[in-house]
C-alpha positions as CSV (number, residue, x, y, z in Angstrom):
1,M,0.0,0.0,0.0
2,L,1.2,3.5,-0.8
3,I,0.1,6.7,1.0
4,F,1.1,10.2,0.2
5,L,0.6,12.9,2.8
6,F,1.5,16.5,2.2
7,G,0.5,20.1,2.8
8,E,1.1,23.0,5.1
9,D,-1.1,21.7,8.0
10,V,1.7,19.7,9.5
11,F,-0.2,19.2,12.8
12,S,-3.0,17.3,11.0
13,S,-0.7,15.3,8.8
14,G,1.4,14.4,11.9
15,Q,-1.7,13.2,13.6
16,K,-2.5,11.0,10.6
17,I,1.1,9.6,10.8
18,L,0.6,8.8,14.5
19,E,-2.7,7.1,13.7
20,I,-1.0,4.9,11.0
21,K,1.9,4.0,13.4
22,E,-0.4,3.2,16.3
23,K,-2.4,0.9,14.1
24,F,0.7,-0.8,12.8
25,L,2.2,-1.3,16.2
26,K,-0.9,-3.2,17.4
27,S,0.2,-6.0,15.2
28,D,4.0,-5.4,15.6
29,P,4.4,-4.1,19.2
30,V,8.2,-4.1,19.2
31,G,8.3,-2.2,15.8
32,S,10.6,-4.7,14.1
33,G,8.9,-3.9,10.8
34,L,8.9,-0.1,11.2
35,S,11.5,2.1,9.3
36,V,11.5,5.9,9.3
37,F,13.6,8.0,6.9
38,D,13.7,11.8,7.4
39,F,15.7,13.4,4.6
40,E,16.1,16.6,6.6
41,E,18.4,14.6,8.9
42,K,22.0,13.7,8.0
43,G,23.8,10.4,8.1
44,K,21.3,8.0,6.6
45,K,22.9,4.5,6.3
46,Q,20.0,2.5,4.7
47,S,17.9,3.6,1.8
48,P,14.1,3.4,1.7
49,E,14.4,1.0,-1.3
50,D,16.4,-1.4,1.0
51,A,13.7,-1.3,3.7
52,L,10.9,-1.8,1.1
53,S,12.6,-4.7,-0.6
54,T,14.0,-6.5,2.5
55,P,11.5,-9.0,4.1
56,N,10.9,-8.7,7.8
57,L,12.0,-12.0,9.4
58,L,10.2,-11.3,12.7
59,A,6.9,-10.2,11.3
60,P,5.2,-10.3,7.9
61,K,4.2,-6.7,7.7
62,R,6.4,-3.6,7.2
63,L,5.7,0.1,7.6
64,V,8.2,2.5,5.9
65,I,7.8,6.2,6.5
66,I,9.6,8.4,4.0
67,K,9.7,12.0,5.2
68,N,10.7,15.1,3.3
69,L,12.2,13.3,0.4
70,L,10.7,15.7,-2.1
71,S,11.7,18.9,-0.2
72,A,15.1,17.8,1.3
73,G,16.3,14.7,-0.7
74,T,18.8,15.0,-3.5
75,E,17.8,14.6,-7.1
76,A,19.7,11.3,-7.2
77,E,17.8,10.0,-4.0
78,Q,14.4,11.0,-5.5
79,K,15.3,9.4,-8.9
80,S,16.4,6.2,-7.3
81,L,13.2,5.7,-5.4
82,Q,11.1,6.6,-8.4
83,E,12.9,4.0,-10.5
84,Y,12.3,1.5,-7.7
85,L,8.6,2.3,-7.7
86,E,8.4,2.1,-11.5
87,K,9.9,-1.5,-11.3
88,N,7.7,-2.5,-8.3
89,A,4.4,-0.9,-9.1
90,Q,2.6,-3.8,-7.4
91,I,3.6,-2.4,-4.0
92,G,0.6,-0.2,-4.2
93,S,-1.7,-3.2,-3.7
94,D,0.6,-5.1,-1.3
95,G,-1.2,-5.4,2.0
96,D,1.9,-6.5,3.9
97,V,4.0,-3.4,2.9
98,V,2.8,0.2,3.7
99,A,5.0,3.0,2.4
100,V,4.1,6.5,3.5
101,F,5.5,9.6,1.8
102,W,5.1,12.4,4.2
103,E,6.0,16.0,3.3
104,N,5.7,18.9,5.8
105,T,4.9,21.4,3.1
106,Q,3.2,21.7,-0.3
107,P,5.6,20.1,-2.8
108,K,6.6,21.9,-6.0
109,K,4.4,20.8,-8.8
110,S,7.5,20.8,-11.1
111,N,9.2,18.2,-9.0
112,A,9.6,15.0,-11.0
113,L,8.8,12.6,-8.2
114,F,5.8,14.6,-7.2
115,K,4.5,14.5,-10.7
116,F,5.1,10.7,-10.8
117,L,3.2,10.2,-7.5
118,E,0.3,12.3,-8.8
119,S,0.3,10.7,-12.3
120,G,-2.0,7.8,-11.5
121,K,0.5,5.2,-12.6
122,L,0.6,3.9,-9.0
123,E,-2.2,2.7,-6.7
124,I,-1.7,5.4,-4.0
125,K,-3.9,7.1,-1.4
126,K,-3.2,10.9,-1.4
127,H,-4.2,13.6,1.1
128,N,-3.4,17.3,0.8
129,F,-3.5,18.8,4.3
130,E,-4.2,22.4,3.5
131,K,-4.1,25.2,6.1
132,L,-7.6,25.7,7.4
133,S,-9.1,29.2,7.7
134,G,-12.4,30.8,8.3
135,L,-15.4,28.6,9.1
136,K,-13.4,25.4,8.5
137,L,-10.8,26.4,11.1
138,N,-13.5,27.3,13.6
139,Q,-15.2,23.9,13.0
140,W,-11.9,22.1,13.5
141,A,-11.2,23.9,16.8
142,A,-14.7,23.1,18.1
143,K,-14.4,19.5,17.1
144,R,-10.9,19.2,18.7
145,L,-12.3,20.5,21.9
146,K,-15.0,17.8,21.9
147,E,-12.4,15.1,21.2
148,L,-10.5,16.2,24.3
149,D,-13.6,16.5,26.5
150,V,-17.0,15.5,25.2
151,E,-18.7,17.7,27.9
152,A,-16.8,20.8,27.0
153,S,-18.2,23.6,24.8
154,I,-17.2,27.1,23.7
155,S,-19.2,30.1,22.8
156,K,-18.9,31.6,19.3
157,P,-17.4,34.9,20.6
158,A,-14.9,32.9,22.6
159,L,-14.0,30.7,19.6
160,D,-13.6,33.8,17.4
161,T,-11.3,35.3,20.0
162,L,-9.2,32.1,20.3
163,I,-8.7,32.0,16.5
164,A,-7.8,35.7,16.4
165,Y,-5.1,35.1,19.1
166,V,-3.6,31.9,17.7
167,S,-4.4,32.2,14.0
168,N,-4.2,29.0,11.9
169,D,-1.1,27.4,13.5
170,N,-2.8,24.1,14.6
171,Y,0.1,23.1,16.9
172,L,-0.4,26.3,18.9
173,L,-4.2,26.0,18.6
174,D,-4.2,22.5,19.9
175,N,-2.0,23.5,22.8
176,E,-4.4,26.3,23.8
177,I,-7.5,24.1,23.3
178,R,-6.0,21.5,25.7
179,K,-5.6,24.1,28.4
180,L,-9.1,25.4,27.9
181,A,-10.5,21.9,28.0
182,A,-8.7,21.1,31.2
183,F,-9.7,24.4,32.9
184,S,-13.4,24.3,31.8
185,A,-14.1,20.9,33.5
186,G,-17.1,20.4,31.1
187,K,-18.5,24.0,31.5
188,M,-19.0,26.5,28.7
189,I,-15.8,28.3,27.8
190,G,-16.4,32.1,27.3
191,E,-14.3,35.0,26.2
192,K,-13.2,35.6,29.9
193,E,-11.6,32.1,30.0
194,V,-9.9,32.6,26.6
195,E,-8.5,36.0,27.7
196,L,-7.3,34.5,31.0
197,L,-5.6,31.3,29.6
198,V,-4.6,31.8,26.0
199,K,-1.2,33.2,25.2
200,A,-2.1,35.7,22.5
201,N,0.7,35.5,20.0
202,I,-0.6,38.7,18.4
203,D,0.7,40.8,21.3
204,S,3.2,38.4,22.8
205,N,6.7,39.4,23.9
206,I,8.0,37.0,21.2
207,F,7.5,40.0,18.8
208,K,10.0,42.0,21.0
209,T,12.5,39.1,20.9
210,V,12.2,38.9,17.1
211,D,12.6,42.7,16.9
212,A,15.9,42.4,18.8
213,L,17.1,39.7,16.5
214,G,16.3,41.8,13.5
215,N,18.3,44.7,15.0
216,N,21.2,42.3,15.7
217,D,20.8,43.0,19.4
218,K,21.7,39.5,20.7
219,R,22.1,40.7,24.3
220,E,18.5,42.1,24.4
221,A,17.2,38.9,22.6
222,L,18.9,36.7,25.2
223,K,17.5,38.9,28.1
224,L,14.0,38.6,26.7
225,L,14.4,34.8,26.2
226,H,15.5,34.3,29.7
227,R,12.7,36.5,31.0
228,H,10.2,34.1,29.3
229,L,11.9,31.1,30.9
230,A,12.1,32.7,34.3
231,G,8.4,33.5,34.0
232,G,7.7,29.8,33.6
233,D,7.1,29.7,29.9
234,D,7.6,26.3,28.4
235,P,10.8,26.3,26.3
236,F,9.2,24.1,23.7
237,Y,6.3,26.6,23.4
238,I,8.9,29.4,22.9
239,L,10.6,27.4,20.1
240,S,7.2,26.8,18.5
241,M,6.5,30.5,18.7
242,F,9.8,31.4,17.1
243,I,9.0,28.9,14.3
244,Y,5.5,30.3,13.9
245,Q,6.6,33.9,13.7
246,F,9.6,33.3,11.3
247,R,7.3,31.2,9.1
248,N,4.9,34.1,8.9
249,L,7.8,36.5,8.2
250,I,9.0,34.4,5.3
251,K,5.5,34.1,3.9
252,I,4.9,37.9,4.1
253,A,8.4,38.7,2.9
254,D,7.9,36.5,-0.2
255,L,4.7,38.4,-0.9
256,C,6.4,41.7,-0.5
257,D,9.8,41.1,-2.1
258,N,8.8,38.6,-4.9
259,R,5.2,39.6,-5.6
260,S,5.1,43.3,-4.6
261,A,1.8,42.7,-2.7
262,G,0.4,45.4,-0.5
263,E,-0.8,45.0,3.1
264,N,-4.5,44.2,2.3
265,E,-3.5,41.7,-0.4
266,I,-1.1,40.0,2.0
267,I,-3.9,39.7,4.6
268,R,-6.2,38.2,1.9
269,I,-3.6,35.7,0.5
270,S,-1.9,34.7,3.8
271,K,-5.1,34.5,5.8
272,L,-3.2,35.8,8.8
273,H,-4.7,38.1,11.4
274,P,-4.4,41.8,10.3
275,F,-2.5,42.6,13.5
276,V,0.1,39.8,12.8
277,V,0.6,41.1,9.2
278,K,1.0,44.7,10.4
279,K,3.6,43.8,13.1
280,S,5.4,41.4,10.7
281,L,5.7,44.1,7.9
282,A,7.5,46.3,10.4
283,Q,9.8,43.5,11.5
284,I,10.7,42.5,7.9
285,R,12.4,45.9,7.4
286,N,14.8,45.1,10.2
287,F,15.9,41.9,8.4
288,S,16.4,43.5,5.0
289,L,20.0,44.8,5.5
290,G,19.6,47.1,2.6
291,G,18.3,44.3,0.3
292,Q,15.6,41.7,0.3
293,A,14.6,40.2,3.7
294,W,13.3,36.9,2.3
295,G,16.8,35.3,1.8
296,R,18.0,36.1,5.3
297,L,14.7,35.0,6.9
298,K,14.8,31.7,5.1
299,K,18.3,31.0,6.5
300,I,17.1,31.8,10.0
301,Y,14.1,29.5,9.6
302,Q,16.4,26.7,8.4
303,K,18.4,27.1,11.7
304,L,15.2,26.9,13.6
305,S,14.2,23.8,11.7
306,D,17.6,22.2,12.4
307,L,17.2,23.1,16.1
308,D,13.7,21.6,16.2
309,T,15.1,18.3,14.8
310,A,18.1,18.3,17.1
311,V,15.8,18.8,20.2
312,K,13.3,16.2,19.2
313,T,16.1,13.6,18.5
314,G,17.8,14.4,21.9
315,R,21.0,15.8,20.3
316,I,20.7,19.1,22.3
317,D,18.9,20.4,25.4
318,I,16.1,22.7,24.4
319,K,17.2,25.7,26.6
320,A,20.8,25.4,25.5
321,G,19.6,25.2,21.9
322,L,17.6,28.4,22.2
323,D,20.6,30.2,23.6
324,K,22.8,28.8,20.8
325,F,20.3,29.8,18.1
326,I,20.3,33.5,19.3
327,V,24.1,33.7,19.8
328,E,25.0,32.2,16.4
329,L,22.6,34.3,14.3
């Protein structure tokens, strides 16, 4: 069986991956048939083709997760796997082998492997996890609240306020919904509870830290970071906020630098809260260094992505990693 998951809603695609893994591990509790390849990480020793073609001696079924091959794999790596699939097209109907292609972004339509996976030449299940907005995002948030606590409910004004604060970053939204569900104890959640509990990223001090980084004031950025930590903020939450804000800055800088879009057009295309767009436009100027900001922001975002991977794989302590990120910019 072949599955292709992609799109900008990484939270939802990640939840789907967890669902697939949990189902697989019910039949293979020790995970002897599970292989994961993330092409954003270095030092891969085995290829996905090897994992797909090598029978599992301990259990008949295999699950091979191939992450970010289209976005981070080399042309040779992509071509090699495409050639393997062309020669072994029957894998699409093989019930004992499940290969999942998982991309944490929207692949380029010009990519050869993407076009092959989309061509219909293979029996493959595809799901594009697009960023939700508007009514769909509100419905998702309300449904997620019910999944966490069937007795919980939220008023429409409170839900609108929550979305305005957190926007369409589902990782952050899920984090805040969990807190609201735990606090409400089955009671109706109103605007008062949202104002009390939700970290409103639209007026968070994260903006001040990013401003300091844009001004190359590392001392101020470190001071603000440690103020967050001393105040009890979760370092993983801080990292997710950095990733969230720099992702927004890249998106807005691309619209400004490469498409000459104005503020209203950016709000329409990006579907970000107007306050976020306004603050971000001011910050982008700090990163321009007399030229386009997009290139510099992209390099910073890559450093954050590398840090996120290093933290999740245990290669660096989260607090030390945040310090290192600021000092080395």
